[in-house]
Structures are given as structure tokens and as C-alpha cells.
C-alpha positions as a Markdown table, in Angstrom:
| # | Residue | x | y | z |
|---|---|---|---|---|
| 1 | Unk | 6.5 | -25.9 | -88.5 |
| 2 | Unk | 6.5 | -22.3 | -87.5 |
| 3 | Unk | 5.0 | -20.2 | -90.6 |
| 4 | Unk | 7.1 | -17.2 | -91.4 |
| 5 | Unk | 4.9 | -13.7 | -90.5 |
| 6 | Unk | 6.3 | -10.5 | -92.1 |
| 7 | Unk | 7.2 | -8.1 | -89.5 |
| 8 | Unk | 8.6 | -4.2 | -89.3 |
| 9 | Unk | 11.6 | -3.7 | -86.9 |
| 10 | Unk | 14.4 | -1.5 | -86.8 |
| 11 | Unk | 17.9 | -1.5 | -85.7 |
| 12 | Unk | 17.0 | -0.2 | -82.7 |
| 13 | Unk | 14.4 | -2.6 | -81.6 |
| 14 | Unk | 14.6 | -5.0 | -78.5 |
| 15 | Unk | 13.7 | -8.8 | -78.3 |
| 16 | Unk | 11.4 | -9.0 | -75.8 |
| 17 | Unk | 12.8 | -12.1 | -73.7 |
| 18 | Unk | 10.7 | -13.6 | -70.6 |
| 19 | Unk | 13.8 | -15.5 | -68.9 |
| 20 | Unk | 16.4 | -18.0 | -68.7 |
| 21 | Unk | 15.8 | -21.6 | -69.8 |
| 22 | Unk | 19.3 | -22.8 | -68.9 |
| 23 | Unk | 23.1 | -21.9 | -68.9 |
| 24 | Unk | 25.9 | -24.3 | -70.1 |
| 25 | Unk | 28.9 | -25.1 | -68.2 |
| 26 | Unk | 32.0 | -26.5 | -70.2 |
| 27 | Unk | 33.6 | -29.6 | -68.8 |
| 28 | Unk | 35.7 | -32.6 | -69.8 |
| 29 | Unk | 33.9 | -35.6 | -68.5 |
| 30 | Unk | 30.0 | -34.4 | -68.1 |
| 31 | Unk | 29.1 | -37.8 | -66.7 |
| 32 | Unk | 31.7 | -37.2 | -63.6 |
| 33 | Unk | 30.8 | -33.5 | -63.6 |
| 34 | Unk | 26.8 | -34.5 | -63.1 |
| 35 | Unk | 27.8 | -36.9 | -60.0 |
| 36 | Unk | 29.5 | -33.5 | -58.5 |
| 37 | Unk | 26.7 | -31.2 | -59.4 |
| 38 | Unk | 24.2 | -33.9 | -58.2 |
| 39 | Unk | 25.7 | -35.4 | -55.2 |
| 40 | Unk | 27.8 | -32.2 | -53.8 |
| 41 | Unk | 25.4 | -29.6 | -54.6 |
| 42 | Unk | 21.9 | -31.3 | -54.3 |
| 43 | Unk | 21.2 | -30.6 | -58.1 |
| 44 | Unk | 18.6 | -33.2 | -59.6 |
| 45 | Unk | 20.5 | -35.1 | -63.2 |
| 46 | Unk | 17.7 | -35.5 | -65.6 |
| 47 | Unk | 19.7 | -37.1 | -68.0 |
| 48 | Unk | 23.0 | -37.5 | -70.1 |
| 49 | Unk | 23.0 | -37.8 | -73.7 |
| 50 | Unk | 26.8 | -38.7 | -75.3 |
| 51 | Unk | 27.8 | -34.9 | -75.3 |
| 52 | Unk | 25.2 | -33.2 | -72.6 |
| 53 | Unk | 23.9 | -34.0 | -69.1 |
| 54 | Unk | 20.7 | -32.0 | -68.0 |
| 55 | Unk | 20.3 | -30.7 | -64.6 |
| 56 | Unk | 17.8 | -29.1 | -62.6 |
| 57 | Unk | 18.9 | -26.8 | -59.6 |
| 58 | Unk | 15.4 | -25.7 | -57.7 |
| 59 | Unk | 13.2 | -24.2 | -60.6 |
| 60 | Unk | 16.2 | -23.4 | -62.8 |
| 61 | Unk | 18.3 | -25.7 | -65.3 |
| 62 | Unk | 21.7 | -26.1 | -66.4 |
| 63 | Unk | 23.3 | -28.0 | -68.6 |
| 64 | Unk | 27.0 | -29.6 | -68.5 |
| 65 | Unk | 28.6 | -30.0 | -71.8 |
| 66 | Unk | 31.5 | -32.3 | -72.8 |
| 67 | Unk | 34.4 | -30.3 | -74.4 |
| 68 | Unk | 37.1 | -32.5 | -75.7 |
| 69 | Unk | 39.8 | -29.3 | -75.5 |
| 70 | Unk | 37.8 | -28.0 | -72.5 |
| 71 | Unk | 40.2 | -25.0 | -71.1 |
| 72 | Unk | 39.7 | -24.0 | -67.7 |
| 73 | Unk | 37.8 | -20.8 | -67.1 |
| 74 | Unk | 39.6 | -19.1 | -64.2 |
| 75 | Unk | 43.4 | -19.8 | -63.2 |
| 76 | Unk | 43.9 | -21.4 | -60.2 |
| 77 | Unk | 42.3 | -19.6 | -57.3 |
| 78 | Unk | 40.6 | -17.2 | -59.5 |
| 79 | Unk | 36.6 | -16.4 | -59.5 |
| 80 | Unk | 35.8 | -13.9 | -61.7 |
| 81 | Unk | 33.7 | -16.8 | -63.9 |
| 82 | Unk | 31.3 | -18.4 | -62.0 |
| 83 | Unk | 28.1 | -19.7 | -61.4 |
| 84 | Unk | 26.0 | -19.1 | -58.2 |
| 85 | Unk | 24.0 | -21.5 | -56.7 |
| 86 | Unk | 21.4 | -20.0 | -53.9 |
| 87 | Unk | 21.0 | -21.9 | -50.5 |
| 88 | Unk | 18.6 | -21.0 | -47.5 |
| 89 | Unk | 20.8 | -18.9 | -44.3 |
| 90 | Unk | 20.8 | -22.4 | -42.1 |
| 91 | Unk | 22.5 | -24.3 | -45.2 |
| 92 | Unk | 25.3 | -22.2 | -45.9 |
| 93 | Unk | 27.8 | -23.0 | -42.9 |
| 94 | Unk | 26.7 | -26.7 | -43.3 |
| 95 | Unk | 27.6 | -26.0 | -47.3 |
| 96 | Unk | 30.9 | -24.7 | -46.2 |
| 97 | Unk | 31.1 | -27.9 | -43.9 |
| 98 | Unk | 30.2 | -30.0 | -46.3 |
| 99 | Unk | 32.7 | -28.8 | -49.2 |
| 100 | Unk | 35.8 | -28.8 | -46.2 |
| 101 | Unk | 35.0 | -32.5 | -45.8 |
| 102 | Unk | 35.0 | -33.5 | -49.3 |
| 103 | Unk | 38.5 | -31.7 | -49.8 |
| 104 | Unk | 37.1 | -28.6 | -51.9 |
| 105 | Unk | 39.1 | -26.0 | -51.2 |
| 106 | Unk | 37.9 | -23.0 | -50.1 |
| 107 | Unk | 38.6 | -20.0 | -53.2 |
| 108 | Unk | 36.9 | -16.9 | -51.5 |
| 109 | Unk | 34.6 | -16.2 | -48.8 |
| 110 | Unk | 33.0 | -12.6 | -48.8 |
| 111 | Unk | 30.0 | -11.0 | -47.0 |
| 112 | Unk | 30.7 | -7.4 | -47.3 |
| 113 | Unk | 30.5 | -4.9 | -50.3 |
| 114 | Unk | 27.8 | -7.0 | -52.4 |
| 115 | Unk | 25.0 | -4.5 | -53.1 |
| 116 | Unk | 23.2 | -6.3 | -56.3 |
| 117 | Unk | 23.7 | -9.4 | -54.6 |
| 118 | Unk | 24.2 | -8.9 | -50.5 |
| 119 | Unk | 25.0 | -12.1 | -48.3 |
| 120 | Unk | 27.3 | -14.5 | -47.8 |
| 121 | Unk | 29.3 | -15.7 | -50.9 |
| 122 | Unk | 31.8 | -18.6 | -50.8 |
| 123 | Unk | 33.6 | -19.8 | -54.3 |
| 124 | Unk | 34.8 | -23.3 | -55.2 |
| 125 | Unk | 36.6 | -24.6 | -58.7 |
| 126 | Unk | 34.6 | -28.3 | -59.7 |
| 127 | Unk | 37.3 | -30.3 | -61.1 |
| 128 | Unk | 37.1 | -28.7 | -64.4 |
| 129 | Unk | 38.2 | -25.3 | -63.3 |
| 130 | Unk | 34.9 | -24.1 | -63.2 |
| 131 | Unk | 34.1 | -21.8 | -60.1 |
| 132 | Unk | 30.8 | -22.4 | -58.2 |
| 133 | Unk | 29.7 | -19.7 | -55.6 |
| 134 | Unk | 27.5 | -21.0 | -53.0 |
| 135 | Unk | 25.8 | -17.7 | -51.9 |
| 136 | Unk | 23.0 | -17.3 | -48.9 |
| 137 | Unk | 21.5 | -14.3 | -50.4 |
| 138 | Unk | 19.6 | -11.4 | -48.4 |
| 139 | Unk | 16.7 | -10.2 | -49.1 |
| 140 | Unk | 16.5 | -6.5 | -49.0 |
């Protein structure tokens, strides 16, 4: 157990975070979703519990959480709420071909107007309506 230490702070202070450990994606069936994310996106399925599937992508992590009352975060064809997965430039066209071969509908393609994250962007939905972005991030 960590010992509590009194520290003087104010409401104007900011917490100094050092990174993001994981993000969570809500799904109806975390086992089926783990299969999709590992077999289609090449992520590593670390393990599953009754409620969660723990995933790794490169040096990052995400959790697929089984939600009994799951609500799609996007309407059909919408890409507003999405999770971006990076690929190497030579893998981008192959990724599009794989999604097409698997019958996964391309929601949107864009390679213009991205000032913060420039590159080629392709958006798809998983079986739960979560939007996935595949990006060939261009170095500045």
C-alpha cells in the first residue's frame, strides 16, 4: 500500500502525465472482436477475461470491453469517433486490398487536408460499429 503524502496544490495545477497505457473499445463480444483485431489488423491478443480482451499493437495497448448494452459510437458511414492504427507506407495499399478481400466496407479515404497527422487515411467499421482508421503517417 502506498503511503499518503500531503502535497500543497491549487485548482490551477496540472497533473504531469507521461503517456497513455491503453484505450478501451466497447464491443458486444470481446472474444470475436479480439479475433478480428488480431487476424485482420495484426494486433497481438495478449489474454482475455470474462469481460475484457487485452491487445497489443506495436508498443501500444488497447482493451476490448464486452458491453451488454453496447451502442454503436457512429452512424453507418460515419467516421467521427475512430481509432487510428499506423502502417508502413508499403503496407497501406495492401491493407486496403485485405479489407476489400474480407468484405469490409471502406467508409472514407482521404490523403489531403490533414495538417496534424498528414498521410493517407482509410476508415472502416468493425462488427460493432467502431470506426478504425488505417494511416500511412507521413513524416514532416
